[in-house]
C-alpha positions as CSV (number, residue, x, y, z in Angstrom):
1,X,-23.0,-36.7,18.5
2,X,-20.0,-35.3,20.3
3,X,-20.7,-32.0,18.6
4,X,-23.9,-31.6,20.6
5,X,-21.9,-31.4,23.8
6,X,-20.7,-27.9,24.8
7,X,-17.3,-29.4,25.9
8,X,-16.5,-30.0,22.3
9,X,-16.1,-26.2,21.8
10,X,-14.0,-25.3,24.8
11,X,-10.8,-23.5,24.0
12,X,-8.1,-22.0,26.2
13,X,-9.6,-18.6,25.7
14,X,-12.8,-19.7,27.5
15,X,-14.0,-17.1,30.0
16,X,-14.5,-17.9,33.7
17,X,-17.6,-20.1,33.9
18,X,-19.9,-20.8,36.8
19,X,-22.1,-23.8,36.3
20,X,-24.9,-24.6,38.8
21,X,-26.8,-27.9,38.7
22,X,-29.4,-29.6,40.7
23,X,-29.2,-33.3,41.5
24,X,-32.9,-33.7,40.7
25,X,-32.8,-31.8,37.4
26,X,-35.0,-33.8,35.0
27,X,-33.7,-32.1,31.9
28,X,-29.9,-31.7,32.4
29,X,-28.1,-34.2,34.5
30,X,-25.5,-32.8,36.8
31,X,-22.9,-35.4,35.6
32,X,-22.8,-33.5,32.3
33,X,-22.1,-30.3,34.2
34,X,-19.3,-32.0,36.2
35,X,-17.8,-33.2,32.9
36,X,-18.0,-29.8,31.3
37,X,-16.3,-28.0,34.3
38,X,-13.5,-30.6,34.3
39,X,-13.0,-30.1,30.6
40,X,-12.8,-26.3,30.9
41,X,-10.3,-26.5,33.7
42,X,-8.2,-29.1,31.9
43,X,-8.1,-27.2,28.6
44,X,-7.4,-23.9,30.3
45,X,-4.8,-25.4,32.7
46,X,-6.3,-23.4,35.6
47,X,-9.4,-23.4,37.8
48,X,-11.4,-21.1,35.5
49,X,-14.6,-23.0,35.9
50,X,-16.6,-23.8,39.0
51,X,-19.5,-26.2,39.6
52,X,-22.0,-25.7,42.4
53,X,-24.3,-28.6,43.0
54,X,-27.7,-28.1,44.7
55,X,-28.9,-31.3,46.3
56,X,-32.5,-32.1,45.4
57,X,-32.9,-29.0,43.1
58,X,-34.8,-29.4,39.8
59,X,-34.5,-27.6,36.5
60,X,-35.4,-23.9,37.2
61,X,-35.7,-24.6,40.9
62,X,-36.3,-21.5,43.1
63,X,-32.9,-22.1,44.8
64,X,-31.3,-20.4,41.9
65,X,-33.3,-17.2,42.6
66,X,-32.5,-17.2,46.4
67,X,-30.6,-14.4,48.1
68,X,-28.0,-17.0,49.1
69,X,-27.4,-17.9,45.5
70,X,-27.2,-14.3,44.5
71,X,-24.3,-14.0,47.0
72,X,-22.6,-17.1,45.5
73,X,-22.9,-15.5,42.0
74,X,-21.3,-12.2,43.1
75,X,-18.6,-14.0,45.0
76,X,-17.7,-15.9,41.8
77,X,-17.7,-12.7,39.8
78,X,-15.6,-10.8,42.3
79,X,-13.0,-13.5,42.1
80,X,-12.4,-12.8,38.5
81,X,-13.4,-9.1,38.0
82,X,-11.7,-7.4,40.9
């Protein structure tokens, strides 16, 4: 059902959203993440959502806990909170 997809609930008041996805994620395909980011940015009429793809990363991969990723997260937050 289309109501199971988070994109069905996007409104123009959606907060800035960072989505990270791995190309080897066995639970959540990165194509769905790409579609969600495109939907948020289309509905909000601005680049409010960003997608970061990690090549070869699986669901819950250690790449998400790395120092480099922590820096990516703070960079994204700084863009909208400063």
